[in-house]
Structures are given as structure tokens and as C-alpha cells.
C-alpha positions in Angstrom: -6.9 36.2 -16.2 -5.9 33.4 -18.5 -5.4 33.7 -22.2 -6.4 31.2 -24.7 -3.8 30.2 -27.3 -5.2 29.1 -30.6 -2.8 26.5 -32.0 -4.5 26.2 -35.3 -6.0 29.6 -36.0 -5.2 32.0 -38.8 -2.4 33.6 -36.7 -0.4 30.4 -36.8 2.2 30.4 -39.6 3.2 26.7 -39.6 2.6 23.6 -41.6 -0.9 22.7 -42.7 -1.5 19.8 -40.2 -4.3 18.4 -42.3 -2.0 18.0 -45.3 0.7 16.5 -43.0 -1.8 13.9 -41.6 -3.0 13.1 -45.2 0.7 12.6 -46.2 1.3 10.5 -43.1 -1.7 8.4 -43.9 -0.1 7.6 -47.3 3.2 6.6 -45.6 5.1 9.8 -46.3 7.9 9.8 -43.7 8.8 13.4 -44.4 5.2 14.5 -43.8 5.2 12.5 -40.5 8.5 14.1 -39.5 7.1 17.5 -39.9 3.8 16.5 -38.2 5.9 15.1 -35.3 7.8 18.4 -35.0 4.5 20.4 -35.0 2.6 18.3 -32.4 5.2 16.7 -30.1 5.5 19.7 -27.8 1.8 20.2 -27.2 1.4 16.4 -26.8 4.2 16.3 -24.2 2.5 19.2 -22.3 -0.8 17.4 -22.1 0.7 14.1 -21.1 3.0 15.7 -18.6 0.1 17.5 -16.9 -1.6 14.1 -16.4 1.3 11.9 -15.5 3.8 14.3 -13.9 6.6 11.8 -14.3 9.0 12.9 -17.0 10.1 9.4 -18.0 6.6 8.0 -18.3 5.5 11.1 -20.1 8.1 10.6 -22.8 7.1 7.0 -23.2 3.5 8.0 -23.6 4.4 10.7 -26.1 6.2 8.0 -28.2 3.2 5.7 -28.0 0.9 8.6 -29.1 3.2 9.4 -32.0 3.4 5.8 -33.0 -0.4 5.6 -32.9 -0.6 8.8 -34.9 1.6 7.1 -37.6 -0.5 4.0 -37.6 -4.0 5.7 -37.5 -3.4 8.9 -39.6 -5.8 7.5 -42.2 -8.6 7.5 -39.7 -8.5 11.2 -39.2 -11.8 12.8 -40.3 -11.3 16.6 -41.0 -15.1 17.3 -40.7 -15.0 16.1 -37.1 -12.4 18.6 -35.8 -9.0 20.0 -36.1 -5.8 17.8 -36.2 -4.4 19.3 -33.0 -7.6 18.6 -31.1 -7.6 15.0 -32.4 -4.0 14.4 -31.5 -4.3 16.0 -28.1 -7.4 14.0 -27.3 -5.5 10.9 -28.3 -2.6 12.0 -26.0 -4.9 12.7 -23.1 -6.6 9.4 -23.4 -3.3 7.5 -23.6 -2.0 9.3 -20.5 -5.2 8.6 -18.5 -5.0 5.0 -19.5 -1.4 4.9 -18.2 -2.5 6.4 -14.8 -5.4 3.8 -14.6 -3.1 1.0 -15.5 -0.6 2.0 -12.9 -3.3 2.3 -10.3 -4.8 -1.1 -11.3 -1.3 -2.7 -11.0 -0.8 -1.1 -7.5 -4.2 -2.3 -6.4 -3.5 -5.8 -7.7 -0.1 -5.9 -5.9 -1.8 -4.7 -2.7 -4.5 -7.4 -3.0 -1.9 -10.1 -3.7 0.2 -9.0 -0.8 -2.8 -9.0 1.5 -3.8 -12.5 0.3 -0.3 -13.9 0.7 0.3 -12.2 4.1 0.0 -14.7 6.8 -0.2 -13.1 10.2 2.5 -14.1 12.7 -0.2 -15.2 15.0 -3.9 -15.6 15.2 -5.1 -12.9 17.5 -8.4 -14.6 18.4 -6.6 -17.8 19.2 -4.0 -16.0 21.3 -6.7 -14.3 23.3 -8.6 -17.5 23.9 -5.4 -19.3 24.8 -4.5 -16.5 27.2 -7.9 -16.6 28.9 -7.7 -20.4 29.2 -4.2 -20.1 30.8 -5.4 -17.4 33.2 -8.4 -19.5 34.2 -6.2 -22.6 34.7 -3.8 -20.5 36.9 -6.7 -19.2 39.0 -8.0 -22.8 39.4 -4.6 -24.0 40.5 -4.2 -21.0 42.9 -7.5 -22.0 44.5 -6.0 -25.5 45.1 -3.2 -24.0 47.3 -3.6 -23.5 51.0 -4.5 -20.0 52.1 -1.0 -19.3 53.4 0.6 -20.5 50.2 -1.8 -18.6 48.0 -1.2 -15.4 50.0 2.6 -15.7 49.8 2.5 -16.5 46.0 0.1 -13.7 45.3 2.1 -11.1 47.2 5.4 -12.1 45.5 4.3 -12.8 42.0 1.2 -10.5 41.5 2.2 -7.6 43.6 6.0 -7.7 43.1 7.1 -8.0 46.8 10.4 -9.7 47.6 10.5 -12.7 50.0 11.6 -10.5 53.0 8.8 -8.0 52.2 6.2 -10.8 52.1 7.5 -12.1 55.4 7.2 -8.6 56.9 3.7 -8.0 55.5 2.4 -11.4 56.8 4.3 -11.1 60.1 5.9 -14.5 59.5 9.5 -15.6 59.7 11.4 -15.4 56.3 12.2 -19.2 56.4 8.5 -20.0 56.8 7.6 -17.7 53.8 10.3 -19.3 51.7 8.9 -22.8 52.5 5.3 -21.7 51.7 6.5 -20.3 48.5 8.5 -23.3 47.5 5.7 -25.7 48.3 3.1 -23.5 46.7 5.1 -23.2 43.5 5.7 -26.9 43.3 1.9 -27.5 43.6 1.2 -24.9 41.0 3.8 -26.5 38.6 2.2 -29.9 39.1 -1.3 -28.5 38.7 -0.4 -26.6 35.5 1.4 -29.6 34.1 4.7 -27.7 33.6 7.8 -29.9 33.4 10.4 -29.5 36.1 
């Protein structure tokens, strides 16, 4: 169960806020000082609930109090109580600060996204990779069957030269020669420098 606290009701024994606003509107610094003392706490409470950051909340309270000093003459008693007017001003200012911070963060994010240059172009990388694979396949087809078999076992299946020789039932020297000749032909076909 929540209780409602009436800040400007008959139970409040404090300064008459309407008189203080009227004095502030005339430039009375003493009236403004008393008005400040009366409303600063509630203003900080409203602002703090919106912003949650103590330092920013204090800045916004100072902005609200400065606005109160400058715009006191605009207060219209028939439209509402002083405290309601001041707290509405405070809430609006706090919401404006939140929106401004969000807008700045969004701007920074957009600017970072625009200025971010990817380290590589993924589509170009894929196309290049496909082209290279196709070129390797074409060059592998240009090898003799024995060379292609030896190269495929060693480089695509991970077998060592002695294992390739054993799998093919061929002497190790013959496998090494096939591999050397096949790799030379692949190098020439792919245009790789020696």
C-alpha cells in the first residue's frame, strides 16, 4: 500500500511557493534562495529516478533551477501548483537528457558503422577461393593418373610418402619421383613462382 504525500497541501508548514515564485520573477535573490531550498530536494528525486546517474542528475537539477530563475515570470497560478510546475519542468529536462544521450550513442554507432571498413570483402574472398579451387582441380586433371593419385593421397588425405608408397604398392623412390614431377606440373599450371 503506497501513501501519497501532498507537498503543497494545508499540512505543509513551509514557505508560500507562489509568493517565492512571484518574488523570483521580480529578481529577488532571497526569494529564489528560499524557493531553491524548498524545491531542490523533490526536483533531485524526480530527476534521479529518470537518469539514475548522480552526476548527471545534479547537472540537470542545476539546469532546472537556472530555468526556474529565468522563467519564474511565466508561472500561471491558475494552471496549477508551483511544485507541480517545477517537477514537470524537471521531468521534461531529465527525459530530454536521456534522449540526447541515446541520440548521441546512436550517432556514434552509425558513424562507427560507416567508417568501419571490413578487413576483407567476404564475397570477394569466397569467389576467389572458389576460383582457386577450380583452378587446382583443373591442374590436377592435367596430371597423369599416377601423379594425381600420389598427390591426392599425400596432400588431401594427409598420408606420408612411405604410407602413399605402401597404399599404392609402389617403391618409395617411385612415389617420391611421381610427387616431385606432379608438384612441378601443378606449380607451372597454377602459375606459382619457384
